[in-house]
C-alpha positions, 0 to 999 in steps of 0.5 A: 517462514518468510515475513512481509510487512504487506500484504493482498487480498485476492479481492484486492489482486483482482482490480490490481491485476485490471489496473495493470493491463491499463495502466502498465507499471504501477506502484502503490503509495500510502497517503499521509493524511491527504484527502482519504486518510491514511488510504493505500492510492496507486498511481502510474509509475512515474506519476508520484514523485518519491526520494530518500523519504520513501521507504519500500515496505514490501511488493504486492503483485510486482507493485512496489508499495511505499511510504513516507517515513514520518507515517511509516513511524505511525505504522512502524510496527504492524502488518498492512494487508491491501484489501477493496472495499465499494465506494469512491474514495477522495483520492487520486488513486486509479481505482477511484474510477470504478467504483472501489477503492483499496482500504488497509487492514492492519494488525500489531507485528508479532514477537517474532517479526518485530526481532526481525524488522527491527534489528537495529 
């Protein structure tokens, strides 16, 4: 069985694909508290500065999903599913002008997932 830290719903994929078509290569970055709290935000690749403190959690539809290591300390025991909701967030994420925003549903990792992801 293949395990991942992040997943995405079908309706979120639809919007993500629209954004890819319009903007090209994208990244997800989970905010560390500014603007919309801990919201997943989408940017054009290269628009946001990433450094060694940003952790790659996985890839969704060819889009890398990053989180800062400080934020990761709070979320490391969870699996994140990116979904979509109506309404404007107060972030700079690319989906905001569409009248929707990406949100996170989280659940605790299973014992098996925890063992796999936390081998260290």
